N, C-alpha and C positions, 0 to 999 in steps of 0.2 A: 537783733530779726534781720533778715532779707528784705528788700525789696522786690516787689514786682514791678520791670517796665511796662509801659504803657503797652509797648508792641508789641510785649508779650499777651497782657490783657486782649487787644484784639485777633492776636493767631487763639486764642481759645476759645474768645465769639465765635469765629469763624467756624473754626472745627466744631463746635457744637451746632454750628446751624446747618450744617453739610452732615454734620451727624444727621439731624432731626429729615431732615429730606428724605437722610439715604433709607432710614431705617421707615417710614411712610410707606414703604413696600408693605411692610408686611399685614399690611392692612389684606389686601385679597386671601389672606390662609387667617385673619381672628375676625373677617368680617364689619369691622368696624375700626372705629378708628379709639377704641379704649385700653388700648394695649398701649396710645400713646402716652398714656402717666406713668405704666413703666417703664418706656424708653426715656422721657424726661429723668426719669428718678435715680437713673445709670449713669447716664450724661453731667447731673449735678452730684452725683456722689462721687463719680471716676475723677470728675476736674475736680474734686472741693481735696480728696487723700492730694493728689499731683500739688494743688497749690497747697494745702496744710507743711507736706510734707516739705517744700521749697522754702513755707515762710520760717518753719525750725530747725532749718537743716541739716534733714535729717540722710542719712545716704540711700540710696536706690533701695533696698531691701526690708528696712524698716519702712521706708515709703505705702513698698506692693503692702506689707503686713498690715500698716493702716489700711488703706483702701480695701485688704479680705474683710477687715476687720467691719469695716463702715458697709463694705458690702452686705452683709448680713444680719448689723446692730439698724441699718436704719431699711434692709430693702422690704421690710412688711405693709408697710403700710402701702407701697408704692404697686407691689403685687398683688399681695394673698391678703388683705384686710380684713375679711373675715376670718381668718385664722388668728390673727393675731390678740393682744391681751389691751385691751381697749384702744382698739384698732390697728395704733399706732407703736406699742411697743410688740415683740420677738415672741414666740411661742417654741415648744421643741416642733411641734407643727410647720410651724411657716420657719421652721429653720429647716428642720429635713425640706420642705419642699426648694427653696429656694437651692443650696443642694443639689437636690433628684434632679429639678429644673432646666440648674446650669448641667448637670453629665449628658441626662436621659432625653430631655424634651423637647431637641434637634429631630433625634430619631421618632419621637409623638406627634412631631403637630406633619411630617410628612405622610405617617400612617393612622392621622384623624380626619375623618372629613371633614369639610367649611365648613359654615365658622369653627372653628376649634377654641371651643366653652369647656371641656374637662380634659384631665383631670386639672385641678387648680394651679400646680405647679407650672402650667407649661408659659405661665404669665412673666413668668423670670425668665424667658429665653431674651427678649428683648432689653429687660432690666439687663443680665449680661453679657447680652452681647455690644449694649453703648456701654457698659461701665468699663467694661475689657477695654475697649477702642476708647475713651475720654480718658482712661488711667494711664495707659502705654502714652497719647497723643498728648497730655499734658506735662507726661515726663519727659518727653523728649521737643518741645515747647522752652521749658523751664530750664529743662540744662545740657540738652545739645543742640540747638539751634544756637541760644547766643553767642557761641565759641566762635562759630565762624559763621555770619549771616551771605548764606548765599540764596539761589533760587532755586538751586538744585537739593539741598541740602529742604527746604521749605516741600517744594515739591514732594520730597519724600513721606511730608506727613498727609496729603494727602491718601496715604494709601489704607489709612482704619477709611474713611465713610466708602472707596469702592468698595471694599470689602464685605460692611456692612449692606452697599445694595445690592452685589452679589448675593448675599444673603438673601435676604427680599426675593431677590428672583425663585434663588433656588430652593427655598422653604413654602413658596407663592402656589396661584395656579397657572391655568392659561390664559387668563385674563388679568393682565398688569394694571397698575394703581398709579394712572396720571404720569405712564410713564416722560413720555416727550414733554409736559411742564416740566415734572421732578430734573429728570434729564439734563433741560436747556437751564435750569438754576443752579444749580449746583454747576457743572460748567462756567458761568459768570460769573458766578462769585468765587468760584475758584481760581479761574483769568486775573480778574479784576483783582482780586490778595494778592497773586504772584505777580504781575505789575504793580500791586504797591508794595511790596516786598521787596522788589530789584528794586524799582523807587531810592528807599530809606536805606538798602545797604549800597547806593551808590552817591548819597548826594555830598557826603562828604566830600569826597575824591573830586564831584563835577563842580564845585562851583561856579566853573566861569559857562558851562552850558545851561539850557532852560531851563524855567523855574520848575520844582516836582509836580508841582498844578497840572503846568502846561505840560509833563511830560507824562502825566498821568490823565490826564484828558485823551491825549493821543494812545493811551494805549486804548483806554472805554470803546473809543469809537472805532477800534481793530479789536473788540474781544465783543463789540456789537453787532459786526460786519461775519465773524467770526459765527455769530448763534447765528444769524438769519441762514445763513447757509445752510447750518447743521440742522437746522427746525426743518429745512426745504429735503435735504440731504434723507433725513428721520424720517419724516410722512412719505417720503416715495418710495424709503428700500429697509422702511420698519419689516420685519419680520411678523405671519400671520398670530394669530392664538394657537393654531395647531403645529406652529413651527415653533414656539416658543420653548428653549426647555426649560421642564421644573423636575427634580426631585420627586415627587406625588407619582406622578407619571410613571417614572424610573425603577424605584420599590415596591416590589408586590409584597401588603400590607400580609401579618402577620394570623389572621384567621381564613382559616380553610373551613368553609361552611360541609366537605365531605368529609371534615372529622365526625359529622354526626348522621346518621340512617338516615334513609329519603326517605321524606314525610310521605310521601307516595304510596313508597310501601305497605308503611301503617294503616293504609284508608282501611280496609276489611274490620281492622278493629275495632274501627268508633262506630258502625256500621253490625256488629259481633258482638262486644263486649261492653260496648259503655251509650248501644244506644239508647236507653233510659236516663245516663248519667246526665246533672249538669255539668255541662265542665268549665263553663268562667259565664258572669252575668253581663250585659255592656249595657247603659245608658246613652240616649241620643241620637241612636240608629232612626232613621227614617226605613219607611217602608219601599222594598226593593234592594237595601242594603247587603252587603256580603261584606261578612270577615275575609280576610286573606291571610293567608297564616305564611305559607312558600310558596316562592318561585324556582321552577324548574327548567334548565334552559339543557341541558345536554343529555344524551338518551347512549348508553349501550350497548345496548342489545339483552340487557336484562332489565333495567330499569330507567326511570329519570329518575334526573339529580340535578344539584346544583353543581354549576362548572367553578370548576378550580380556579385560584386565580392566578393560575401561569397564562389560562385563556381571556384571549382580548375579546372580550364581549360586553355587550352595547350593556349591562347592567351596573358591567364600574367596580363590581366587588362591594364587599362590605368595608364598611369604616368606621372605626373610633369616633364614637361624637357626642356631644354633651345635651343636653335638655333641649334646640337646634335643629332641627334635620336640615341635612342639603336638598335643594328640589330638584325636581327628575330633569334629564336636559330635553325630553320628549314628551310631553303633555299638554292636553287640551283639560284644566283645570275647572270645575266648576263650583258646586254646592260644597259649602263649609260643614264638617263633622266639628263638634266641639262633642268626644264619647271618655267612659270611664268604666273601665272595664277590671273585676276584681273574678280570683278564681279560683274555682271553688273545687273542679275535679279533675283538671287539666295539667299533666306529670310532663312537659318537652322543655327542649332551649326557643322553640320559635316562640313568638309572641304573635299573640293573635292581634290584629290591627284590619283600619278601613280606609279605604284608600293611597292616599300619597301624604305623610305624614308633614309636614311646617314645625312642630314640638311636644314633645313625648316627655315628660314627667314619671318619674317613679315615686310611689305617695307612701308603699309600708318602708317602715326603717329598714327592715331586714334586707329590700332589693336598692332602697337606697346608698347602702352603705355598701354594696356590687354594683354602682353607677357606669363605672369602669370596665365591666364590666359587656355594655352594652354596644352591639354593631348594627348600622344601619342600612341598607342597600337601597339607596331614593331610586333608583331607576327600578328596582323593581318594584317597593312597597312595600318590603319586610325585612323583619327586625332580627334579632336574637340578644339573648340573652347568655352566654356560655355559661356560665354557674347554673342555670336552671332556673324554668317557671313550674313553681307548685303553688300547694293552697294557700291564701293568703295574700299571693304575692295582689298585687292594685296600680296603678299607672291611671292617668288622662293624657290624651292623644287629643291633639287639636288636628284635622287634615280635612284636603278637598277630595272630592271624587271624582273621576275622568267622565269626562262629559261621556255621550252618545249617541253622535251621529246617526241618521236612519240610512239605510244600503243607499238610496238614489241621492244621496248626498257625499259618499265615496267615489261614487262610478267612475268618477275622471283623478280622482286622488290616490298616485301609487304607492306601493308599501314601501317603506320605507327601509333604504338601505343600510342595516345596523350588522356590527357583529354580531353574531350568534354561537351559542356552547356547543362544543363537536356531537356528528350523530352516529352510530355505528350499528352495523347487522343488521340493516330494514330489513324487512322481507320483502322479495319480489310483492308477495301476491298486494302487501298496504300500499305499491308505488301505481301497482295496477289497478288496486279498487281509486287512489285517487282521480286518476286520469277518467277512470269511469265516470266520477260523481261528477267532475267537474268539464264533465261534458266537450260543449259549443261556447260556455261564459266565455265573454271577451276581456272582462275587469275582473282585477284581483280579485275585491270583493264580491264578484258574483261566484265565481268560482269558488270561492272561502262557504259564500252562503249555501251555496249548489253542496260541497262537499256535509256540511253540517244540519242541509235540510234531508239528506239520503240519509244519514247514521240514525236521524231520528224516526227517519219516514220506516227504514227499511227495518230495523234494529228494536229489540227486547229488554224491558230491565230487569233485572234480579239482580239482591245483593247476598246473594248463595245461602241466603235463609232457609229457615227447615220450614218455612211456612210460605217460603214461592213456591208459583210453579211449577222450576224450571233450575234443576241444579245450574250453576255458573262459577266457574272455576276465579280465584284471587291472582291479581298478577297481570304483568302489563309486558311480561318481559317478550322478545319476536316470537317463543314457541305460542303465549295467550294470544298474540297477532296472528297467529297465522289460524290460530281456534275460530278465535273472534270472526274472520272470512272464510272461513272454509265452512265450518255447519250450517248444517240447513238453514240454521237461525242465528242473527249475531244479536247473541247471549251477551250482555255485561250488563256491569253498573258506570260510574264518572270515572273511576277508576283505569277503564279501558276504552270507554269513545273517546275521553279528552285524549289519551296517549297515543289512541287511532289517528283523533284529525290532527291532530298538532305533529305526526308524522308524513299525513299523506299532504300537506303543508309547505314541511321543508322539502317534500320531496317538489311541491312543485314550484320550490325554493324561496319562500316565506320566512321568514324568523319567526315561527313559532314557539309558544314559549309555554308550559302545565303551569297554569295556577292549582294550587288545593287551598280549601280554608271554611267555610261555612256558611248555610246560607237561611238562618231563622227566618218562620214568621212575624213581621211585627206590624205592629197596628199603629195608629196617629196616636193613639192615645196610651199607648206601653211609653211609661218612662222609663218602664229597664227591662229587658227580654235575660230571658235565659237560656243559654245555649246548649241543644241534649247532642249526646255523640250523635244521632242519630240525623244530624242537621248538616253530616258532611257533604260534604260535593265539591267537586275539581273542575274547569273549564280553560278553556283554550285563548289566550291573550294574539291577537297581532298586529303590528308598529305600523301606522298607514303615515307617510310622513305631515309633520304640521300638523298632526290631529293627537297621535296616543296613540296607545296599545288597546283595540278594541279588541272586545270580549265577545267569545265565538259560545254554546253551549249546546254540544253535539247530544248531549244520553235526549234519550228514548222518554216519556210517561210511559210505554204502553206495558204494562205486564203481562198480560194473556196472552202467551203462546199459542198458539196455534196446533190442535196434535193432528198428527197424520190418522187418515181412517184407513187402514188396511184390513179387505177380506178375511173372516177366519179363516183357514182351509179346513177344508173338509176331513173328518178323520175316516184313515180306509186304515182297517187292517194289513199289517206286511207280514210276510214270512219275519219269521228271528234269527237275524246273522250275527254273528259274533264282528264288533264292533274292533278295530284297533283302535290303541289307547290315546287317550283322548290328548293334544298338544296345547301346554299353558301358553297364551301368550302372554309377558310381558307389559303391564300395565302404559311403563312408556311408548311399548309398537301400538296402540290406538290414537296413539299423539303423532301429530304429523311433524318430520323432524325438521330442522331447521339446521342450513350450517352457520356458523359461525366461525369467521376468519379471525382469531386471537394470537398471528404470527403479531410479532411485533417489528416495530423500522426499526431501519438499520444501527440509528441512532441512538433508539433505546436500547436496543443490547451493548451498548457501550459502557461501559462499569463508569460511575458516576464521582466527577470529582470536584471540589469544594474549594472555588477560586479562595486565591490568597487575601482579597479583600473582604472575606468575610471569617476566614482566622482573625485577619488582623481586627474586625468588629466583635466577634466575638471574644477575643484576648483581651478589648481594651473594656471589656463589659465583666466578662467573667473574674476575672483578677480582683478588680477591689469586692465584687461580692463574694468570693472566695475568701478577700480580709474579711467581711464582717460578718459574713453567715458563719465560715467554720467553723471558728472557735465557742458560736453561737453551738453550735451542733454537738460539739465534742462534750461542752458543758450539760449539754439535755439532756445526751445518754449517758451522763456518768451518773447524772439525778435519776434517770428515769434507775438505771444500776442498782442505785442505792436502794431509792424507792421497793425496790424488788424483794430486794436482799431481806429489810424492813420486813415486807410484806408476808416473805412466805416462810420468816421463824416460829416455834412453835406461841404459840398462843397468848400466854403471859409476856412472853416477851417483842411477839410483835402488837400487842396495846404498846407497849412500853415504845415501841420504834415510831408509833404515830404521833406520840408526844418527842420523841428527839425530833421525826420528819417536822413538826410545826419549827418545833428553835431552827434547826438550820436553816429551812425555808425564809424565817424572820431575820438571821445573818445576813443574807445571800439580799436583803430587803433593808440593811441597812441597819439594823439594828442592833445591840451589844447584850445579846442574852449570856450570862456569866459561865463561863465554863463550871467552875462549883459550884457546892450546895444543892439543897433540894430541887424536887420538881416545882414546890409550892414556892420556895425565893424564887428562882427562877421564874414565874409569871407574875410575881408581887414585879417586881426588875424592871419584865417589859409594860406592864400597866402603868407604872411610873415614866417609862418612856414615850408611853403612848400622850400621857398628858404632857411631856417634854413640848412633846414636836407635832402638836396639835393633830395628830389623830386618832381616830374614830372609829374605828369597824366596827360592825354591825351585822348580826347572822339574823335574819328573818324580824327582820324588826327592832330586835331586842341587843344593846350594847352586851362584848364579847367579855365573856366572862372566863380569863386564863387561869384564873385560881379555882376553882369551880371545876374545873377539866382535869388541871392538875391532880386535887383533891383526888378526881370515879379514878385517874389512872396509879395512882397510888391504893387504893384501894383494890383495884381489881388484881395489881401484879404482888402484892403483899398478902392479903388474905387468906391465901390456900386453899380459896374454893376454885372448883374448874371454872376457866372465863371459855364461851363458846365460842360459836362461827359467827351467829349473832353478835353479838359484842362490841368483838374483834373490829368486823365492817363499822358498825356504831362507833365507832372511836375512831378509826380514819378517815369517817367521814364528816364527823366534827371536825377532827382534827384539820384536812384538806377545806373546810367550810371558810375554818378561821382564817387559813394563811392565805386562803382566797381574799378575806374583808378586809386583810392587816394591805395585801397588796393593795385595794380600789380604794382605801386611803392611804396610800403612800407618796402615791401619780404615775406618772406615764414612765420619767424619767428616772425612777427608784426601779418599777420594776421592769425599764428596759436592761439597765444597767446588771439588775441583779439575771439576768440569763446569761453572764455571762461569768459568775459567779458561782465558785462551788463548794461550799463547805460541808464537812464530815464528823461531828459530833464522836467522840469515844464513847462506846459505849457502855451502862452502867445499869445498873437494874431497879 
């Protein structure tokens, strides 16, 4: 067995320390230092594999294979202990997570909101990074560096820690984690180590010069001076947070909220169709609290919607999150709320929330399995479950509500200059009314309050119901805004007034947004509040510097619209004159027309070209997926064809086909049904294999009896009586239930392999 020199042990230790200092930059992504357990595990596993291969005199390729095996066998307790068997032993789930995390975890980190907590396999990223660096570095230290001990060769070993440090920057956030301290420490350790390396390399040839200790001491002094200069220069010319290049600021998250219909477009659905329906219950609300549903900051002339991910807007977009939610960049948060929401009649993708969330936990099992579908917008305070929210969804939310200062406290506070979503095709009458209502108000808050007061004072409330005093058309497009301001009276509901005020604020240069939600009546004695469709509402929010988004509610409370009193004309007889045919006016002529410019920019006329990096990224993802899933798809289609053919046979033959389908599926799960013999013999053979393999399939709480099912099929096939369609359906249902029960007891691995297996028994009577 080969002996490892002391110098190589020192080299490995130095590389390990440098690797830990470098990978500590991942803290900005994970939010704490828990990921260091995975990073340390990767260093130990990678270095251990390199050392073991050297001691056993293994060639490089077998050593790499040993390292790869150690990566999977030893990685579970460091990355996903909750997925392991007895915490430390690998399971199928943890092995899959280690593979997926190493390949796809890098992309997930830059698209998931910080702190990164889900999916669980992202912990494999620091583990895989340090494992790879330590394995390659260990092989170089133990096999390549001893051949010729030069400073240049030794300095090449620093490439690994440098790449780790760069990956921490690229995968992190705008804020660095002890960058100056870590950088100085890495530079100092590296320079001292190189100086020591140089001294050991020339010690034999330099016997007549100063002792090694004195030479090394001089090197340390030089390094110390360089470090001091580096610290001063770094503090003087360090880039600001806004200049820091990180991938999450350059990569657009894949989720686009515009894939779903604008929530505000369905406002009248709640007031008309679900006014008395209980949508969900909320516990933990306090009087005056409102439930946020969606925040919209882009206007197309037809509707308000969420700005797309390509727009540089203040809310930063929706990102994948874990249970811990990121905090808003602009907010002055006050009281804490611990609320629990249980959905009863609500059906959409937007999660009802309160304030700005701190932690969100999906409580019901169905939603918990879809936790990866959760997206959250920290600056908007809204969440989306892309797979849908429906009856039975239950979740707990810890949040803080925005403080609402008095108008007098905001007189000297400017509106925050944030990027807002685009608005297009705003009617001129909206701009004119904005200037009219703002009047001579000097400050931003006074102008906004004047617009709010003007709408509430001059407008009337109507949801367009049959019980309302006057009709009110739904919608908030440009034509509806014109109608709102050009009729003799302003008539509408929260949908129209919130849209109008937001557009008026945008005309004045204020980045307003529309928020849709619910305002249930809450008493202090209420432990739980039932939210109805009639509680739906909408309001406007405008950001103020250092304060946050302040709400404005311009919807009037007045519902009695004054009727114009016109004297009835006196009837006087007139001579009969033949009148020309009456020209029918189209209904569209009754509305004020609005010219909407739908021309696109020249850049938008150019054909879209997919960049080369997108093809490379798609290929690197799609090729492995195709290798894994295409065979599975082909087998699934063959199985579907097999089942359809058997199901479509005449009834006696179809009953026999149900039994054959059961035997084929059993064989695909790894059992061995006999090819020859009667059905009863095949049933007994399979039941014997159940006992041998420890399988105990159960249907409806009772153990499966294949012999009974086989006897029933024999009787219906051979007794010569007519087999009804109901009997055929029942036998197929029973066979399907038995097959599912066998798969459930066989385990995940056998069920997974069964997806790649296809068997078709020969037809028999």
